[in-house]
C-alpha positions as CSV (number, residue, x, y, z in Angstrom):
1,X,-63.1,8.0,21.7
2,X,-62.6,6.0,18.5
3,X,-59.5,3.9,17.9
4,X,-59.2,5.4,14.4
5,X,-58.4,8.9,15.7
6,X,-55.2,10.5,14.5
7,X,-52.5,11.1,17.0
8,X,-51.7,14.6,18.1
9,X,-49.7,16.7,15.6
10,X,-46.5,16.5,17.7
11,X,-46.4,12.7,17.3
12,X,-47.0,12.8,13.5
13,X,-44.1,15.3,13.1
14,X,-41.7,13.0,15.0
15,X,-42.7,10.1,12.8
16,X,-42.1,12.2,9.6
17,X,-38.8,13.4,10.9
18,X,-37.6,9.9,11.6
19,X,-38.7,8.8,8.2
20,X,-36.9,11.7,6.5
21,X,-33.7,11.0,8.5
22,X,-33.8,7.4,7.6
23,X,-33.9,8.0,3.8
24,X,-30.2,9.0,3.6
25,X,-29.2,6.0,5.7
26,X,-31.1,3.7,3.4
27,X,-29.6,5.3,0.4
28,X,-26.1,4.9,1.8
29,X,-26.7,1.3,2.7
30,X,-28.0,0.6,-0.8
31,X,-24.8,2.2,-2.4
32,X,-22.6,0.1,-0.1
33,X,-24.5,-3.0,-1.0
34,X,-24.2,-2.4,-4.7
35,X,-20.4,-1.7,-4.3
36,X,-19.9,-4.9,-2.3
37,X,-21.9,-6.9,-4.9
38,X,-19.7,-5.5,-7.7
39,X,-16.6,-6.3,-5.8
40,X,-17.7,-9.9,-5.2
41,X,-18.7,-10.3,-8.9
42,X,-15.3,-8.9,-9.9
43,X,-13.5,-11.4,-7.6
44,X,-15.4,-14.2,-9.3
45,X,-14.5,-13.2,-12.8
46,X,-10.9,-12.3,-11.8
47,X,-11.2,-8.6,-12.7
48,X,-10.9,-7.4,-9.1
49,X,-7.7,-7.9,-7.1
50,X,-7.9,-6.8,-3.5
51,X,-4.1,-6.4,-3.3
52,X,-4.0,-4.1,-6.4
53,X,-4.2,-0.7,-4.8
54,X,-3.2,2.3,-6.9
55,X,-0.9,4.5,-4.9
56,X,-1.6,8.2,-5.4
57,X,2.1,8.8,-6.3
58,X,2.3,6.2,-9.1
59,X,3.2,7.9,-12.4
60,X,4.7,10.9,-10.5
61,X,8.2,11.8,-9.3
62,X,9.3,10.4,-5.9
63,X,8.1,12.6,-3.0
64,X,10.5,14.8,-1.0
65,X,11.9,12.8,1.9
66,X,15.1,11.9,3.8
67,X,15.6,8.5,5.6
68,X,18.3,8.0,8.3
69,X,20.5,4.9,8.2
70,X,19.0,1.6,9.3
71,X,21.6,-0.9,10.4
72,X,23.2,-2.7,8.5
73,X,22.6,-0.2,5.6
74,X,22.8,3.4,4.6
75,X,19.8,5.7,4.5
76,X,18.7,7.6,1.4
77,X,16.7,10.6,0.2
78,X,14.9,12.0,-2.8
79,X,18.1,13.3,-4.4
80,X,19.5,9.8,-4.4
81,X,16.6,8.5,-6.4
82,X,16.5,11.4,-8.8
83,X,20.1,10.8,-9.8
84,X,19.6,7.1,-10.7
85,X,20.7,5.9,-14.1
86,X,19.1,2.4,-13.6
87,X,15.8,1.3,-12.1
88,X,15.7,0.5,-8.4
89,X,13.0,-1.2,-6.3
90,X,11.9,0.5,-3.1
91,X,10.5,-2.0,-0.6
92,X,8.7,-1.0,2.6
93,X,9.0,-3.8,5.2
94,X,8.9,-4.4,9.0
95,X,10.1,-7.1,11.3
96,X,6.6,-7.5,12.8
97,X,5.0,-8.1,9.4
98,X,4.5,-11.8,8.6
99,X,4.0,-11.2,4.8
100,X,7.3,-9.2,4.8
101,X,9.1,-12.2,6.3
102,X,7.4,-14.5,3.8
103,X,8.7,-12.4,0.8
104,X,12.3,-12.2,2.0
105,X,13.4,-15.3,-0.1
106,X,11.9,-13.7,-3.2
107,X,13.6,-10.4,-2.4
108,X,17.0,-12.1,-2.0
109,X,16.6,-13.7,-5.4
110,X,15.3,-10.5,-7.1
111,X,18.1,-8.5,-5.5
112,X,20.7,-10.4,-7.7
113,X,19.0,-8.9,-10.8
114,X,17.7,-5.5,-9.6
115,X,19.0,-3.1,-6.8
116,X,16.5,-3.1,-3.9
117,X,16.4,-0.3,-1.4
118,X,14.5,-1.0,1.8
119,X,12.5,1.1,4.2
120,X,12.0,-0.2,7.7
121,X,8.4,1.0,8.4
122,X,7.4,1.8,12.0
123,X,10.0,-0.6,13.3
124,X,12.5,-0.5,16.1
125,X,16.0,-0.3,14.5
126,X,17.2,-3.3,16.5
127,X,14.2,-5.5,15.4
128,X,14.7,-4.6,11.7
129,X,18.4,-5.4,12.0
130,X,17.6,-8.7,13.7
131,X,15.2,-9.7,10.9
132,X,17.8,-9.0,8.2
133,X,20.5,-10.9,10.2
134,X,18.2,-13.9,10.5
135,X,16.5,-13.9,7.1
136,X,19.2,-12.4,5.0
137,X,19.6,-8.9,3.6
138,X,18.4,-8.2,0.1
139,X,18.9,-4.4,0.3
140,X,21.6,-2.4,-1.2
141,X,20.5,0.6,1.0
142,X,18.2,0.7,4.0
143,X,16.5,3.7,5.6
144,X,14.4,3.9,8.8
145,X,10.9,5.4,8.7
146,X,10.3,5.0,12.5
147,X,7.3,7.3,12.6
148,X,5.8,6.2,9.3
149,X,5.7,9.8,7.9
150,X,7.7,9.0,4.7
151,X,5.3,6.1,4.0
152,X,2.4,8.5,4.0
153,X,4.0,10.6,1.3
154,X,4.5,7.5,-0.8
155,X,0.9,6.4,-0.4
156,X,1.7,3.3,1.5
157,X,-1.3,1.6,2.9
158,X,0.5,-1.2,4.8
159,X,3.5,-3.5,4.5
160,X,4.9,-5.0,2.4
161,X,4.7,-2.5,-0.4
162,X,7.1,-2.0,-3.3
163,X,7.6,0.7,-5.8
164,X,9.7,0.6,-9.0
165,X,11.6,3.8,-9.6
166,X,12.8,4.6,-13.1
167,X,16.0,6.5,-13.9
168,X,15.4,10.2,-13.0
169,X,13.2,9.3,-10.0
170,X,9.8,8.5,-11.5
171,X,7.6,6.0,-9.8
172,X,6.4,3.6,-12.6
173,X,5.1,0.6,-10.7
174,X,3.6,-0.3,-7.4
175,X,2.4,-3.3,-5.6
176,X,0.6,-3.7,-2.2
177,X,1.1,-7.4,-2.3
178,X,4.2,-9.4,-1.4
179,X,6.8,-10.2,-4.0
180,X,6.5,-13.9,-3.2
181,X,3.5,-13.9,-5.5
182,X,4.3,-15.1,-9.1
183,X,1.7,-12.7,-10.5
184,X,3.3,-9.7,-8.7
185,X,6.8,-10.7,-9.9
186,X,5.5,-11.0,-13.5
187,X,3.9,-7.6,-13.3
188,X,7.2,-6.2,-12.0
189,X,9.1,-7.8,-14.9
190,X,6.8,-6.2,-17.4
191,X,7.3,-2.8,-15.7
192,X,11.0,-3.3,-15.8
193,X,11.0,-4.1,-19.5
194,X,9.0,-0.9,-20.1
195,X,11.7,1.2,-18.5
196,X,14.6,-0.7,-20.0
197,X,15.6,-2.7,-17.0
């Protein structure tokens, strides 16, 4: 028997199948590699910001929701935002979130110029109340989203996240980064000017 003989048909078929199954995997890996390379190139040139996530509700009316009270504040609902005559900032936060705690000083300062309504996201009410007692309370109103369902409707990907609501209840600005960032605050100021705030 010669060493150059071809293997039985069953073995050839298995090899071809494996090859055909591997083609989509290689294609997917190639696409992921190109996307990762573009992201890195964008970060180098400053054109890609990993915190700049476009929420699906931006540019749309606020979703339908109702939030119960979160001590020490009063909850709120869609109707409260739709009857606004001035802009308000909605800020999703949690006591267990380190970036949320880091942005509290910026929120306290900003709250003197713009009403801020808070949403305690997936937090125990006593823990959220404890954070605000310790760090200060920048919120004019506070609701509790204990299960995180309201956050899903808003397109929240994590905390902290903030949304600027124009009079009438339209979401006109969004940031998935903390407001302790000067770039985020500048972006918010520009959005406020655009809606007359």
